[in-house]
C-alpha positions in Angstrom: -63.7 73.0 7.6 -65.2 71.2 4.6 -63.4 68.5 2.6 -60.0 70.3 2.4 -57.2 67.9 3.5 -53.7 68.5 4.8 -52.4 67.1 1.5 -54.3 69.8 -0.3 -52.5 72.5 1.7 -49.1 71.0 1.0 -50.0 70.6 -2.7 -50.6 74.3 -3.0 -47.3 75.0 -1.2 -45.3 72.7 -3.4 -46.8 74.2 -6.5 -45.4 77.6 -5.5 -42.1 76.1 -4.3 -41.5 74.4 -7.7 -40.3 77.5 -9.6 -37.7 78.0 -6.9 -36.8 74.4 -6.3 -33.1 74.9 -7.2 -32.5 77.5 -4.5 -34.8 75.6 -2.1 -32.7 72.4 -2.4 -29.5 74.4 -2.1 -30.7 75.9 1.2 -31.5 72.3 2.4 -28.0 71.2 1.5 -26.5 74.0 3.5 -28.6 73.3 6.6 -27.9 69.6 6.5 -24.2 70.2 6.0 -24.0 72.7 8.8 -25.7 70.4 11.3 -23.4 67.5 10.4 -20.4 69.7 11.0 -22.0 70.8 14.3 -22.5 67.2 15.5 -18.9 66.3 14.5 -17.4 69.0 16.8 -18.1 67.2 20.1 -16.0 64.3 18.8 -13.0 66.6 19.1 -14.1 67.5 22.7 -14.1 63.7 23.4 -10.6 63.6 22.1 -9.7 66.6 24.2 -10.9 65.0 27.4 -9.3 61.7 26.6 -5.9 63.4 26.0 -6.4 65.4 29.2 -7.3 62.4 31.3 -4.5 60.3 29.9 -1.8 62.8 30.6 0.2 61.9 33.7 1.3 65.5 34.2 1.1 68.8 32.3 3.6 69.1 29.5 4.3 71.2 26.4 3.4 68.4 24.0 0.1 67.8 25.8 -0.7 71.5 25.7 0.2 71.6 22.0 -2.1 68.6 21.2 -5.0 70.1 23.2 -4.5 73.5 21.4 -4.7 71.8 18.0 -7.9 70.1 19.0 -9.4 73.5 20.1 -8.3 75.0 16.7 -10.2 72.3 14.9 -13.3 72.8 17.1 -13.2 76.5 16.3 -12.8 75.8 12.6 -15.8 73.5 12.6 -18.0 76.0 14.4 -16.9 78.6 11.9 -17.9 76.4 9.0 -21.2 75.7 10.7 -21.8 79.4 11.2 -21.0 80.2 7.5 -23.3 77.5 6.2 -26.2 78.4 8.5 -26.0 82.1 7.9 -25.8 81.6 4.1 -28.8 79.3 4.3 -30.6 81.8 6.4 -30.1 84.7 4.0 -31.1 82.6 0.9 -34.1 81.1 2.7 -35.4 84.5 3.7 -35.1 85.8 0.1 -36.7 82.7 -1.4 -39.5 82.4 1.1 -40.4 86.1 0.6 -40.9 85.5 -3.1 -42.9 82.3 -2.5 -45.1 84.1 0.1 -45.8 86.9 -2.3 -46.7 84.5 -5.1 -49.0 82.6 -2.8 -50.9 85.8 -1.9 -51.1 86.7 -5.6 -52.5 83.3 -6.5 -55.0 83.3 -3.6 -56.1 86.8 -4.3 -56.4 86.2 -8.1 -58.4 83.1 -7.6 -60.6 84.8 -5.0 -61.5 87.6 -7.4 -62.7 84.9 -9.9 -65.5 83.8 -7.6 -69.1 84.8 -8.3 -71.3 87.7 -7.2 -73.1 85.2 -5.0 -69.9 84.1 -3.3 -69.0 87.7 -2.3 -72.5 88.6 -1.1 -72.3 85.5 1.2 -68.8 86.4 2.6 -67.4 89.1 4.8 -64.7 91.0 3.1 -62.5 91.4 6.2 -62.6 87.7 6.8 -61.6 87.0 3.2 -58.6 89.4 3.4 -57.5 87.7 6.6 -57.7 84.2 4.9 -55.5 85.4 2.0 -52.9 86.7 4.4 -53.1 83.6 6.6 -52.1 81.4 3.7 -48.8 83.1 3.2 -48.1 83.4 6.9 -48.9 79.6 7.3 -46.4 78.8 4.6 -43.8 81.0 6.3 -44.4 79.1 9.6 -44.3 75.6 8.0 -41.2 76.4 5.9 -39.3 77.8 8.9 -40.4 74.8 11.0 -39.3 72.3 8.3 -35.9 73.8 7.6 -34.9 75.0 11.1 -36.5 72.3 13.3 -37.6 69.1 11.5 -34.7 69.0 9.0 -32.0 70.1 11.6 -33.4 67.7 14.2 -33.5 64.7 11.7 -29.9 65.5 10.6 -28.6 65.8 14.2 -30.3 62.6 15.5 -29.2 60.5 12.5 -25.6 61.7 12.7 -25.6 61.2 16.5 -27.0 57.7 16.2 -24.3 56.7 13.6 -21.5 58.1 15.8 -22.8 56.5 19.0 -23.2 53.2 17.2 -19.4 53.2 16.6 -18.8 53.7 20.3 -21.6 51.6 21.8 -24.5 49.9 19.9 -26.5 49.7 23.1 -26.4 53.5 23.7 -27.4 54.1 20.1 -30.3 51.6 20.4 -31.5 53.2 23.6 -31.4 56.7 22.1 -33.0 55.6 18.8 -35.9 53.8 20.6 -36.5 56.8 22.7 -36.5 59.2 19.7 -38.9 56.9 17.9 -41.3 56.7 20.9 -41.0 60.5 21.5 -41.7 61.3 17.9 -44.7 59.0 17.6 -46.2 60.4 20.9 -45.6 64.0 19.8 -47.1 63.4 16.3 -50.1 61.4 17.7 -50.8 64.2 20.2 -50.6 66.9 17.5 -53.0 65.0 15.3 -55.4 64.5 18.1 -55.1 68.2 19.1 -55.7 69.3 15.5 -59.5 69.5 15.9 -59.0 71.9 18.7 -56.7 74.0 16.6 -59.2 74.1 13.7 -61.9 75.1 16.2 -59.7 77.9 17.4 -59.0 79.0 13.8 -62.7 79.0 13.0 -63.7 81.0 16.0 -60.9 83.5 15.2 -62.3 84.0 11.7 -65.8 84.3 13.1 -64.8 87.0 15.6 -63.0 88.9 12.8 -66.0 88.8 10.6 -68.2 90.2 13.4 -65.8 93.1 13.9 -65.4 93.8 10.2 -69.2 93.8 9.7 -69.7 96.2 12.5 -66.9 98.6 11.4 -68.3 98.7 7.8 -71.7 99.5 9.2 -70.5 102.2 11.7 -73.1 104.7 10.4 -75.9 102.3 11.0 -74.6 101.5 14.5 -74.7 105.2 15.3 -78.0 105.8 13.7 -79.8 103.0 15.4 -77.9 103.3 18.7 -76.4 99.8 18.3 -73.1 100.3 20.0 -74.0 98.3 23.1 -75.7 95.6 21.0 -72.6 95.3 18.7 -70.2 95.2 21.7 -72.3 92.3 23.0 -72.2 90.4 19.7 -68.4 90.9 19.5 -68.0 89.9 23.2 -69.9 86.6 22.5 -67.7 85.8 19.5 -64.5 86.7 21.4 -65.6 84.5 24.4 -66.0 81.5 22.0 -62.5 82.2 20.6 -61.1 82.6 24.1 -62.5 79.2 25.2 -61.1 77.5 22.1 -57.7 79.2 22.5 -57.5 78.4 26.2 -58.3 74.7 25.6 -55.6 74.5 23.0 -53.1 76.2 25.4 -53.9 73.8 28.3 -53.4 70.8 26.1 -50.0 72.1 25.0 -49.0 72.7 28.6 -49.9 69.1 29.5 -47.9 67.8 26.6 -44.8 69.8 27.7 -45.0 68.3 31.2 -45.0 64.8 29.7 -42.1 65.6 27.5 -40.0 66.8 30.4 -40.5 63.4 32.2 -39.5 61.5 29.1 -36.3 63.5 28.7 -35.3 63.2 32.3 -35.8 59.4 32.1 -33.6 59.2 28.9 -30.8 61.1 30.5 -30.9 58.9 33.6 -30.9 55.6 31.6 -28.3 56.8 29.1 -25.8 58.0 31.7 -26.2 54.8 33.8 -25.5 52.7 30.7 -22.5 54.9 29.8 -21.2 54.6 33.3 -21.5 50.8 33.1 -19.5 50.6 29.9 -16.9 52.9 31.3 -16.5 50.7 34.3 -15.7 47.7 32.1 -13.3 49.7 29.9 -15.5 50.0 26.8 -16.0 53.7 27.0 -13.6 56.5 28.0 -14.1 59.6 30.0 -14.2 61.5 26.7 -17.1 59.2 25.6 -19.0 60.1 28.8 -18.6 63.8 27.9 -19.7 63.0 24.3 -22.8 61.2 25.4 -23.8 64.1 27.8 -23.1 66.6 25.0 -25.3 64.7 22.5 -28.1 64.3 25.1 -28.2 68.1 25.7 -28.2 68.7 21.9 -31.0 66.2 21.3 -33.1 67.5 24.2 -32.9 71.0 22.8 -33.9 69.8 19.3 -36.7 67.4 20.3 -38.1 69.9 22.8 -38.6 72.2 19.9 -39.8 69.3 17.8 -42.9 68.8 19.9 -43.7 72.5 20.0 -43.1 72.8 16.3 -45.3 69.9 15.3 -48.2 71.6 17.1 -47.4 75.0 15.5 -47.1 73.3 12.1 -50.6 71.8 12.4 -52.0 75.1 13.7 -50.5 76.7 10.5 -52.0 73.9 8.4 -55.4 74.6 10.0 -55.1 78.3 9.3 -54.2 77.7 5.7 -57.1 75.3 5.1 -59.7 78.0 5.1 -58.0 79.7 2.1 -57.1 76.5 0.3 -60.8 75.4 0.6 -61.7 78.6 -1.3 -59.0 77.9 -3.9 -60.3 74.3 -4.3 -63.9 75.5 -4.7 -64.7 75.7 -8.4 -65.7 79.1 -9.7 -69.5 79.2 -9.9 -69.5 81.3 -13.1 -66.9 80.0 -15.6 -66.1 80.7 -19.2 -67.2 77.9 -21.5 -64.5 75.9 -23.2 -63.1 77.7 -26.2 -65.2 80.8 -25.3 -64.8 83.6 -27.8 -64.9 87.3 -27.2 -68.2 89.0 -27.5 -68.4 91.3 -30.6 -71.1 94.0 -30.4 -71.9 95.6 -33.7 -75.5 96.6 -33.0 -76.4 95.8 -29.4 -79.6 93.8 -29.7 -80.5 92.0 -26.5 -82.8 89.0 -26.3 -84.0 87.1 -23.2 -85.5 83.9 -24.5 -87.8 81.9 -22.1 -85.4 82.5 -19.2 -85.9 80.7 -15.9 -83.9 81.7 -12.8 -84.0 81.1 -9.1 -81.7 82.0 -6.3 -82.7 79.0 -4.3 -84.8 76.0 -5.4 -87.9 77.3 -3.7 -87.6 80.9 -4.8 -88.2 81.4 -8.5 -87.3 84.9 -9.7 -87.8 84.7 -13.4 -90.4 82.4 -14.9 -90.0 81.7 -18.7 -89.2 85.4 -19.1 -88.9 86.6 -22.7 -87.8 90.1 -23.7 -86.3 91.5 -26.9 -84.5 94.9 -26.9 -83.6 96.3 -30.3 -80.2 97.7 -31.1 -79.8 101.2 -29.6 -83.4 101.0 -28.2 -83.9 102.7 -24.8 -86.0 100.6 -22.5 -87.2 101.2 -18.9 -88.1 98.2 -16.7 -90.8 98.9 -14.1 -92.8 96.8 -11.7 -93.4 96.2 -8.1 -90.6 95.2 -5.7 -89.6 91.6 -6.3 -90.7 91.6 -9.9 -87.2 90.6 -11.1 -86.0 93.9 -12.6 -82.6 94.0 -10.9 -82.2 90.3 -11.5 -82.5 91.0 -15.3 -79.5 93.3 -15.0 -77.5 90.8 -12.9 -78.2 88.0 -15.5 -77.3 90.2 -18.4 -73.9 90.9 -16.7 -73.7 87.2 -16.0 -73.3 87.6 -12.3 -75.4 84.4 -12.1 -76.1 81.6 -14.6 -79.7 80.9 -15.6 -81.4 77.5 -15.1 -83.1 77.4 -18.5 -83.5 79.5 -21.7 -80.9 81.8 -23.2 -79.7 85.4 -23.2 -78.0 86.7 -26.3 -76.4 89.9 -27.6 -76.4 90.3 -31.3 -77.2 86.6 -31.6 -74.3 85.5 -29.4 -75.2 83.5 -26.3 -73.6 85.3 -23.4 -72.9 81.9 -21.7 -70.6 81.0 -24.6 -68.5 84.2 -24.6 -65.8 85.2 -22.2 -67.1 87.1 -19.1 -64.5 89.8 -19.4 -65.5 90.6 -23.0 -69.2 90.6 -22.1 -68.7 93.1 -19.2 -66.4 95.2 -21.3 -69.3 95.9 -23.6 -71.6 97.0 -20.8 -71.5 100.2 -18.7 -73.4 99.9 -15.4 -74.4 102.8 -13.1 -75.7 101.1 -10.0 -78.2 102.4 -7.5 -75.6 102.5 -4.8 -72.3 103.7 -6.2 -69.4 102.0 -4.4 -65.9 103.5 -4.9 -62.4 102.4 -4.2 -60.4 104.0 -1.4 -58.3 105.6 -4.1 -58.1 109.0 -5.7 -61.0 110.5 -7.7 -58.8 110.3 -10.8 -58.3 106.6 -10.3 -62.0 105.9 -9.5 -63.2 107.6 -12.7 -60.4 106.1 -14.8 -61.5 102.7 -13.7 -64.0 102.9 -16.5 -61.2 102.9 -19.0 -57.8 102.4 -17.3 -55.8 103.6 -20.3 -57.5 107.0 -20.4 -55.5 110.1 -20.2 -56.0 112.7 -17.4 -57.6 115.0 -20.0 -60.1 112.3 -20.9 -60.9 111.7 -17.3 -61.5 115.3 -16.6 -63.7 115.7 -19.7 -65.9 112.8 -18.5 -66.1 114.4 -15.0 -67.2 117.7 -16.6 -69.9 115.9 -18.6 -71.1 114.2 -15.4 -70.9 117.5 -13.5 -68.3 116.1 -11.1 -65.7 118.6 -12.0 -67.4 121.4 -10.1 -67.1 119.8 -6.7 -63.8 118.1 -7.4 -62.2 121.4 -8.3 -63.2 122.8 -4.9 -61.4 120.0 -3.0 -57.9 121.0 -1.7 -56.3 118.0 -3.5 -58.6 118.0 -6.5 -58.5 114.8 -8.5 -55.8 113.4 -6.2 -58.3 113.4 -3.3 -58.8 110.0 -1.7 -62.5 109.2 -1.2 -62.4 106.8 1.8 -63.4 103.2 2.0 -66.4 102.6 -0.3 -66.4 106.4 -1.0 -67.6 107.4 2.4 -66.0 110.8 2.2 -68.4 111.9 -0.6 -72.1 112.5 -0.4 -74.4 110.0 -2.1 -75.0 112.4 -5.0 -71.3 113.0 -5.4 -70.6 109.3 -5.5 -73.3 108.8 -8.1 -71.9 111.5 -10.3 -68.5 109.8 -10.1 -70.1 106.5 -11.1 -71.8 108.3 -14.1 -68.5 109.9 -15.1 -66.9 106.4 -15.0 -69.6 105.1 -17.3 -69.2 108.1 -19.7 -65.5 107.4 -19.9 -66.1 103.7 -20.6 -68.5 104.5 -23.4 -69.6 100.9 -23.9 -72.3 100.1 -26.5 -74.8 98.8 -23.8 -75.7 101.0 -20.9 -77.6 100.0 -17.7 -78.9 102.6 -15.3 -80.1 101.0 -12.1 -81.8 103.8 -10.2 -78.9 106.0 -11.4 -80.3 109.3 -10.2 -82.0 108.1 -7.0 -79.2 109.5 -4.8 -79.3 112.9 -6.4 -81.2 116.0 -5.2 -83.3 117.8 -7.7 -80.6 120.3 -8.6 -78.0 117.6 -9.1 -80.4 115.5 -11.1 -81.1 118.5 -13.4 -77.4 119.0 -13.9 -76.7 115.5 -15.1 -79.9 114.9 -17.1 -78.2 116.2 -20.2 -75.2 114.1 -19.4 -77.4 111.0 -19.3 -79.0 112.0 -22.5 -75.6 112.2 -24.2 -74.5 109.0 -22.5 -77.5 107.1 -23.8 -77.0 108.4 -27.4 -76.5 105.5 -29.9 -76.5 103.0 -27.0 -78.8 100.1 -26.2 -80.1 101.3 -22.8 -81.8 99.5 -20.0 -83.1 101.7 -17.2 -84.4 100.2 -13.9 -87.5 102.4 -13.1 -86.7 105.7 -11.5 -87.7 109.3 -11.9 -90.2 110.1 -14.5 -87.9 112.6 -16.2 -85.7 109.8 -17.5 -88.5 107.3 -18.1 -90.3 109.7 -20.4 -87.2 109.7 -22.7 -87.4 106.0 -23.1 -88.5 104.4 -26.4 -90.4 101.8 -24.5 -91.5 100.9 -21.0 -91.5 97.2 -20.1 -93.7 96.2 -17.1 -92.6 93.2 -15.1 -94.4 91.2 -12.4 -93.6 87.9 -10.7 -90.7 87.3 -13.0 -92.5 87.8 -16.3 -93.0 90.6 -18.8 -96.7 91.5 -18.5 -96.9 94.6 -20.6 -94.9 97.1 -22.7 -95.4 100.4 -24.4 -95.0 104.1 -24.0 -95.9 106.0 -20.9 -98.8 107.6 -22.6 -100.2 104.3 -23.7 -99.6 102.4 -20.5 -101.0 105.1 -18.2 -104.3 104.8 -20.0 -104.6 101.0 -19.6 -105.9 99.3 -16.5 -102.9 97.4 -15.1 -99.8 97.4 -13.0 -98.2 100.5 -14.6 -101.3 102.7 -14.2 -101.6 101.5 -10.6 -97.9 102.3 -9.8 -98.2 105.6 -11.5 -101.2 106.6 -9.4 -99.7 105.4 -6.1 -96.4 107.2 -6.6 -96.2 110.9 -5.7 -94.2 113.6 -7.3 -93.5 111.8 -10.5 -91.7 108.7 -9.2 -92.0 105.2 -10.5 -91.1 103.0 -7.6 -88.7 100.1 -7.5 
C-alpha cells in the first residue's frame, strides 16, 4: 500500500469537510442532543414503575400520575425524532456535497499525473479508486455520526445517570465498555492487513477485467477467450480467499462479543438485585438498568462491526490518497510563464533522455528546426523519433540538455501554454466516447458549429459524417471504436485543423488511411502545414517529399540531414531504408 497512513486519509477528508464545518458541527449537535433526550426517557419509565409498585391499590390519582409520565415519555421521543430526522436530512445534503468535491479533487489531481503514470496504470482501476474515495468518506462519515458519536453519547449519559443511583453499577458498566472498546479496536487494527489485502486483490481483479474488455478485439482475433477467463478466474480466486479470510475473522469476533455481553448482563443484574435487596435500588431502578443494558448492547454490537467497516473504508481510500500524495512527475517550474510563439523555432541542445537508467533513448541529441520549416524524422525502429515528439510536448522531462521554442526553455514555461501552441496528430487517433462535434471541437473548445464543420470539410470528414443518421451528434464509442481507423484519423486531422497551432506534429498521420482517403486529405495536410513549424515522423513518401528537410536518426542521435534527393544518393541509413521499403514507404 506504500507509505500512505491512516492519518493521511483523514487529513484529505478534513480538508474537504472544512468548507462545510458549520453545518457539520450543527449536525453533530443535533445527534448528541437527540441521544441525550433518548437516554433520559427511561428515567421516566423508572418513575412509572416506582409509582406503579408503590400504589397499594388502583386509584384515579395514581392513574393520572402515570398518564402524565407517559405524556412526558412521548414528548421526549418526539423531540428525539425531530432532532434525528433534521440531522439526517442535513447530513445527507452536506455529505453529498463533500463526496462530490472529493471526487472532483481526486479526478483533478489524477489528470495532472504524467504520461508515464497513465501508461503504467489501468484506466478502469483508476476510475474505481476515484469512486472508492468518496464512497469511503460516506461510510466513515455515517459510521462516525450514527454509530461512534451516538454510542459515545449514550454510554457517557448512561454512566452519569447510573452513578447517581449506584456507583458500583456505573463502574462495572464503565470497565466493561472500556475493555470491550479496547478489544474491538485492537482486533480491527490487527485485521486491517487482511482488509488491505482484500482491497488490493479487488483492484487487481478489476484491472484484469478492464484490460480484457478494452482489448476485446484482440481477444477475438487471437482466440484468447479461454485464456482471459483463466486469468480473471485466477485473480478472482485470490480475491475470494482474501475476502473469505476477512469474513471468517469477523464471524469469530462477533462470537466473542456475544459472550462478553451475556457476561455483563448477568453480573449487572446480580449486582442490581443485591442493591435492591438491601433497599438501595427500587424496582424502577431494576427496569432502568435492564433498559440501559439493552440500549448499550445494541450500540456496542454495532460499534464492533462499525470499527471493522471503518477500517475497511480507510483501506479502500488509501489507494486513491496514495495517488493524491504522489507528487506529479512533470510540474511547472516556480513562476513559470506562458510560452509565447512568434516564429516557431525549435532547438534540441545536447539532450539526454532515458526511460530507465539502463535504457538510453536520446544521447546528446542536437537538432535545430527553423521557424516554419517542415522537417521529417526518419530512422530505424528505436532510433528515438517518437521520443523527440514526447519530449517536445513535455510528456517526460529530460535528464540533460535543453529544449527551447523561440529561445524559451520549455521546462520553464507552463505545460498548458506549451501544449496550446502544438497540434499533434498521432499515429493511433483515440477519441472520446462523445459526439463527433465534441471530438472535433476539442481542438478549440470555443469554436462554433460552423467552424467545426468547416474543419471537418477540410479534413474530408464531412462526407462520411453527413451520411450518418445522427450526423455530427453521432457518438463514436469508447476510444472511437465505432469508426474505422481512417475515419478516426480524419477526425484527428480535423481537430488539428481547428486548433490551428503554430507548431504541428504529424506522427504517422496517414498510416491508417487507404490510398483514396490519403489522396483526399493530402491537400488538407498541405493547407494545415502552411506557415507552421512542422515535424513529421516518417511515413508515406508523398508527404516526406514535401518536407524542406529530412533528418535521419539512429541510436538517439541525429546522424544526417538533407533533402530526399541528396540523402538517397548518399551511402547511409536513409538510402538503406529507402531501398528496403516497397511502394514508396519510409518505415518507422
